N, C-alpha and C positions, 0 to 999 in steps of 0.2 A: 685312641682318643685321649691325647694329652690335654692339660688345661690351657685354654687360650691365653695368649700373652697380654692381650689388651684389656686386662682387668682394671676397672676404675679404682683409684685409691679410696680408702675409708674416709667418709666425709661427715660433716655435721648433720646431714640429712639422715645418714645411717644412725648417728648417735641419738636421734630423736625417737627411735624405735624402743619403746619402754617394756614391751612384753618379751621376757626371756623364757627359754625352754623349761627352766625349773622354778620360775618365779612369775607365772602367768597372771597371778592375781594382783601384782604390784604395779602401781603407776606413780610417777612423780607428779605432785600437784601442779607444778609449773607447766607440765606438758599437756594437761587436760584442756581440750577446746570444746566449747559447747555448740559452736555453730559451723564446724568444719565437716567435710564429708567423711563417711565411715571408712576406716582403713582395714584392708584385709590383712590382719596381723600375721596369719599363717604364711601368706605369700611374702610379706616383707621379711619375716624371719628366715624363710628359705632363701630369699635373695641375699640377705646379710651373710648367711652361712656359706652360700655359694662364693661370695666375694672372699671370705676368709679362707676358704679352701684354696682358692686361687693364690692368695698371698703366701700360704704355707708352701705351696708348690714352688713359688718364685724365690723362696729363700734358698733354693738349690740351683738357681740359675747361674750360668757362666759369668754373667756381667755383675761386677761388684756393685755398680750403681743400681741395678735392678734388685739385687738382694737387699741392699740397704733400704730402698724405698719400700719393699715388702715388709721388712722388719718394723719400719716406722709406722706403716699402716696397721700392722698387728698391734703395736703399742697403743695407737690411738683407740682401736677397738677395745682392747683389754682394759684400758683405763676408764672408758666411758660406759661399759656394759658389764653385766654379770653373765658369763658364758661357761658356767661350770660343766654342764653336760657335754657341750661341744668340745671343750678342751680335754675333758676326761677321756674321750674316745681317741684323742690325737696327742696325748701328752708325751708319749715316747718319740713320736715324729718331731714334735716341736722341740723337745729336749735335744735330739740329735742335730737338728738344724742350728739351734743356738750354740751347741758345742762346736760344730764345724765352723760357724762364723767367727766365734771367739778365737779359735785356734789358728785359722787360716786367713781371716780377714785383716784389712788395714784398720787404722785407728777409728775412723767414723763408724765402720761396720761393727767393730768390737764394742764400741759404746752403745750402739743401737741394740745389739744382741744382749749385752749385760742388762740394759733397761728392760728388755722384753722378759728376761729371766726373772727379774724382780716381780713384774706384773703376773707372770705365770704362777709364781708361788703365792702371790696375793690372791689370785683367783682360786687356786686349789686349797688354800688354807693349810692348817696343820693336820697332817695325816700321813698314812703310809705312802700314798702316791707322791706327796711333796718330798718325803724323805728320799724316795728313789730318785727324784729329780736332783736333789741336792747332792746325793752320793755321786751322781754323774758329773755335775757341774762344779761342785766344790773344789776338787783338786785342780781343775782347769783355771778357775778364778784365782786360786792361791798362787798358781804358777805365774799368771800374768801380773798379779800384784807385786810379786817379788822379783820380776824380771826387769833388771835395769836397762835392758835394750828396748823394751816395749815403750810405746808413746805414753807420756804422762797422762793424757786424757783417757786412754784405755785403762791404765792402771787405776786411775781415779774412779772410773765407772765400775770397774771390777771390785774395788775395795768397798764401795757403797753397796753393790749387789751382794757381795759376800756377807756383809753385816746384816742386811735385811733378810736374805734367804735363811741364814742361820737363826735369826730371831724368830722367824715364822715356823721353821720345820723341826729344828733339832731338839730331841729329848735326851740326847747323849751328852752327858756333862763333859766327857773328855773331848768331844768334837767342839763343844762350846769354848772350852779353854784353849784348844788348839787354834781355833779361828781368832780368838782374842789375842793370842800370842803373835800370830801372823800380822795382825793390824798394829799391835804394839811396836813390833820391830820396824814398822814404817814411820809412825808419827814420833817415836822417841828420838829419831835422827834430828828432829827440829830442836830438841833440847841442847844439842851441841852447837847450834848456830853461832852463838856469841863467842864460844871458846875456840871455834874452828877458824884458823887463819886462812884456810883455802876456800872457805865458803861452801862446804859440801851441801848444806841445806840452803840452796839458793832460792830466789823467788820463783824460779821455774818449777821447783819441787813442792812449793808451799801448798798448791791446790791438792796435791796428793796427800800431804800430811793432814790437811784439814779434813778431807773425806775419810781418811783412816781413823782420825781422832773421833769424828762424829759417829762412825760405824761402831767403833770400840765402845763408846759411851752408851749407845743403844743396847749393846749386848750386856753391858755392866748392869743395866736395870733388871735383868732376869737372872743374875748370878745369885747363888746362895750367900747368906750374910757373912759367913767366914771368909769367902773369897773376896767379897766386897771390901772387907776390912784390910785384906792383904793389898788390894789394888789401891786403896786410899793411902795406905802407908807408903806405897811405892811412888805414887804420882803427885800427891797433894803438895809436896814441897818443890816439885819440878815444874808443874804447870804454870805457876806465876811468871816464870821466865818468858813464856810465850806471849804474855801481855805486852811485851815490848817489841813484838814483831812488826815489821813495816806493813804487812798485809792486814787489811781490815778484817777479812773473813777469818783469819787465824786468830786475831785478838778476840773477836766475838765468840768463836768456837771454844777458845780456851776459857773465856769468862763464863760462858754458859755451862761448860763442863765442871768448872770450879763450883758454881752454884749447886749443880746436881750432886757433886761429891760431898759438899757440906750437908746437903739435905739427907743423903744416905747415911753419912757419918753420925748425924744427930738422931737418926732413926735407930741405929744400932746402939748408940750410947748417948743418953740424954745429957750427960755431963762432958761431952766431947770438948776438948780444949786444943786450940791450934796455937803453937808457940809464936809464930810470926804474924799474928793477927793485925797488929798495928801497921806493919809494913805493907801487908796485903791490902788493907782497907785504904791506905794512903794511895796506893797504885790504882785501885778501883775508883776512888773518888776523883783522881786526876783524869781518868778516862771518861768518867761520867760528866765532867765539866770541861772537857778538852776544847780549846779554842785556837789550836795551831792554824795559822793562816795558810800554810802550805798544803793543807788537806782540803778536799772538796767539801762544800757545804752539805751535800747529801750524805756523804760518808760520816761527817761529824754529827749530823742529826741522828743518823741510825746508831752510831756508836754510843752517843750520850743516852739515847733511849734504852738500849740494851743494858748498859752498865749501871744505870740508875736502878734497874730491877735486880741486877746481880749484886750490887752493893747492899740493897735492902735484904736480899736473901742471906748474904754472908754475915751482915752486921746485926740485923733485926729478926732474922728467921721468918721473913715475911715473903709472900708471893702474891702478885697482883692477879686475881682470878679473871680468866677470860671466858666468854661465852661463845660457843659455836652453834649456829642455827643450820639445820638441814631438814627441809620439809616441815612437818608439824612438830618436830622434836628439837630439843636443846641439849647441849652437852657443856659441862663446865670443866675447864682446865684449871685445876687448883694446886698443882705442884710441878716441879721441874721435870720429874720423871714422865709425867703425862704430857707435858709440853714437848719434851724431846721426842717422844714416840709419835705424837701428832704431827710435828713439823717434818719428821722423816717420811712418813707416809704421804703427807701432803705434797712433798717435793716429788715423789714418784708418781702419784695419781693426778696431780695438777687439778684441773677443773672437774675431774671425776671424783674428787674426794667426798663431796657431799652425797653423791649417788651411792658410793660404796659404804659410807657410814649408814645410809638408810637400809641397804639390802645385802651387804657382804657379811655373812655370818662370822667369819674370822675377825674382821675389824670390830664388829659389835661385841665380840667376846673380849677382845683386847681392851676396849674402853668401857666394858661392863654395861652395855646398853640393852642387853636382853635380846630376845628374838625380834626379827623385823616386824614393824607395824604394818599390817595389811589393811589397805584402804580400798573400799569399793568405789565404783564410779559415782554413786549417789553422794557419798560422803565428800568426795573430791569436788563435786559440783557445788555443794553448799559452802566449801572452804574458799572457792575461787570467786572473786567479784567479776561481774560481767564486763565485757570489753567497753560498753558504753559508760558504765560507772568509772572504770579506770581512766577513760578519756576525759571525763568531766573533772576527776580529781587532778589529773596532770595539767589540764588547762588552767584550773584555779591556782595551782601551785606556781605555774609559769607566770601568770599575771601578777601574783603577789611578789614573786621574785623580781620581775621586771620593774614593778612600781617601786620596790625598796631600793633597787640599784639606781633607778633614775633619780630618786630623791637625793641619794648620796652624791651623785655626779652633778646635780644641778648647781651651777655656780652662784645662782641667786639665793640659795638656801642661806638662812641666817646662821653663820657659824660663830659669831661673837668675836670680840677682841679682848686681848689681855695685855695689860701694861705692867 
């Protein structure tokens, strides 16, 4: 009795199942409905696990298209649910499947497998089991990252995966340094772009350099201070050259990394002094006020927004605090280290970031949120307004908005004349 081939892909309907095997008391406030039929949670859980088992089996299928679809469905499930116990029982099978897909698959399959490896470690958190996963996948990821014959997209995905998995699982300082050196060897090639007449660091490779730089920066945030000092001395004078890159993402990655390096440098030494500060602030100010007509408006708007914050960080030691809401909780991002970490995991988890912030023990430890807040059905019901009240509120808001817009559009409105 093999697994049937016609397994349906993981869907949003599956994502609405809030009761997990190790977290049965937790529900998302947004998912609570007061007037819907009762759901057999045990049956829906069994149905979800049945589907996931089918996807795991399909990662070994002969068809590359089937394998990739199975990997994508597992990614969707892992990003939107906490499946710790289910994965714990099958972690070696999943690890073997991911390793095989990265080694033997084509570009798209390798990217999907690398993304699933990230989510597998996010689900497992930091522990012995995750270390075993990384011991198996780490060498494979490094090999792809350094393989010039592999596709850029696969190398980019593996560089990101390498940084995130190392951040989550490694307690071995030598492994941390080894991984950072691997990533350094990739993005440092971008430093020679202006000096290289043959254009080794072409636009084609820039996406890889950006991913390697961001993964390296994430790992820098967990380095001992003596190593941080060494890395600052090595890169702080070279990174500004990347601000002149034609690629917007590279300019932004270099700017945010500079802001983070200055933040770390000032933590280690309150009297930190940078010799070329005037030249650097001039560059940052130019990017924060860039008005080049040959650049797209959206790109210019994004660049100006980022570099205004980077300039404030470098020049004034200031950071614009951001607030992230998830369920009944709030988290404040008040430094570049926290921002870098949050953005990295948000990129991996996508729309599942809020759910994982609420219930993933590892992420809650990273952001110092404490144990998950357990809410019972009665509490959730008091927090949620009824469907009728929500309808009345939306109707009133719609009428007010329509009235305001109509007034602005009315040509008979007295607009006055100026001479």
